[in-house]
C-alpha positions, 0 to 999 in steps of 0.5 A: 580054140579061137576067140570070137574076134579071131572067128570074126576076122577069119570070116572077114578075110573069107569075104563073108562079112564086111569090116563094119559088121565085124566091129559091130558084132564084136562091140555088141558082144562086149556090150552084152557081156558087160550088161550080164556082169553088171546085172549079176552084181546088181542082183546080189544081196548085200551081205549081212555084215554090211547091213549091220555096219550100216545100221550101226552108222545110222544109229551113231548119226541119230545119236550125234544129231540128237543134241543138236535138235534139242538145242534148236527146239526140234 
């Protein structure tokens, strides 16, 4: 079982492709794979545990800044 780059090199050696085409298709394949991985990550939901932690931090921030707002007449 050969990798895509092995197959591209094999095609290049057979004269079916130029070296530039081999590099372009390899880079294009890497680009496509990276986009797919990152898009999958972006599409994932934030776990409820993280949402709860963020909510707790926001509440702490609002309580911590409340005395400052009263001192300045806000």
